[in-house]
C-alpha positions in Angstrom: 59.1 -79.3 -53.5 56.4 -80.5 -55.8 54.2 -81.5 -52.8 54.7 -78.1 -51.2 53.6 -76.3 -54.4 50.6 -78.7 -54.9 49.6 -78.1 -51.3 49.6 -74.3 -51.8 47.6 -74.6 -55.0 45.0 -76.7 -53.2 44.7 -74.4 -50.3 44.3 -71.3 -52.5 41.8 -73.1 -54.7 39.7 -74.1 -51.6 39.8 -70.7 -50.1 38.7 -68.8 -53.2 35.2 -67.5 -52.2 32.2 -67.4 -54.4 29.0 -65.5 -53.9 25.5 -66.6 -54.5 22.8 -63.9 -55.0 19.4 -64.8 -53.7 16.6 -62.6 -55.2 13.3 -62.4 -53.3 10.0 -62.0 -55.1 6.5 -61.9 -53.6 3.0 -62.4 -55.0 -0.3 -60.8 -53.9 -2.0 -64.2 -54.0 -0.7 -67.4 -52.5 1.4 -69.2 -55.1 3.8 -72.2 -55.0 7.6 -72.2 -55.4 7.0 -74.1 -58.6 5.0 -71.1 -59.9 8.0 -68.8 -59.0 10.5 -71.2 -60.7 8.3 -71.3 -63.9 8.2 -67.5 -64.0 11.9 -67.3 -63.5 12.6 -69.8 -66.3 10.3 -67.8 -68.6 12.1 -64.5 -67.9 15.5 -66.3 -68.2 14.5 -67.5 -71.7 13.2 -64.1 -72.7 16.0 -61.9 -71.3 18.8 -64.3 -70.1 19.6 -65.2 -66.5 20.6 -62.6 -64.0 24.3 -63.0 -63.2 25.7 -63.3 -59.7 27.2 -60.1 -58.5 25.1 -57.9 -60.8 22.0 -55.9 -60.0 18.7 -57.4 -61.2 18.0 -55.4 -64.4 14.7 -53.4 -64.7 13.5 -55.4 -67.7 13.9 -58.6 -65.7 11.9 -57.1 -62.8 9.2 -56.0 -65.3 9.1 -59.5 -66.8 8.6 -61.1 -63.4 6.0 -58.5 -62.5 4.1 -59.3 -65.7 3.9 -62.9 -64.5 2.6 -61.8 -61.1 5.8 -61.6 -59.1 7.0 -58.4 -57.5 10.8 -58.0 -56.9 11.6 -57.3 -53.2 15.4 -57.6 -52.7 18.6 -59.5 -53.4 20.8 -61.0 -50.7 24.4 -62.0 -51.3 25.4 -65.2 -49.7 29.1 -66.0 -49.2 30.0 -69.6 -50.1 33.1 -71.7 -50.6 34.2 -75.2 -51.3 35.5 -77.3 -48.3 38.9 -78.7 -49.6 38.6 -81.8 -47.4 35.1 -82.9 -48.5 34.3 -81.0 -51.6 31.0 -79.8 -50.1 29.7 -76.3 -50.6 29.7 -74.3 -47.4 28.1 -71.0 -46.3 28.1 -68.8 -43.2 25.5 -69.2 -40.5 24.8 -67.3 -37.3 26.0 -64.0 -38.8 29.4 -65.5 -39.7 30.0 -67.1 -36.3 29.8 -70.6 -37.8 29.4 -72.4 -41.1 27.2 -75.1 -42.6 28.5 -77.5 -45.4 26.7 -79.9 -47.7 25.7 -80.3 -51.3 22.7 -77.9 -51.4 
């Protein structure tokens, strides 16, 4: 009985889905990813990080714009933990497949 309950708990824990929000910013001039990361860290320190599942607040967008980065969009990515390997997985090919690894 204990094994059965443990198995159910593990299956439920592995199947609980998480979401990762990916915000896209652009710049008028060519700039590196390191420049974008530095701007994001500056705005995170000033205003706090943008939380997954929430809209990017206007003050955060203004902060990024003041550093030369214009907000374009946010994409929500469905992720989960593979119970066999512990790797983080995400949908590919429009949900027809998945890719797992420690990103």
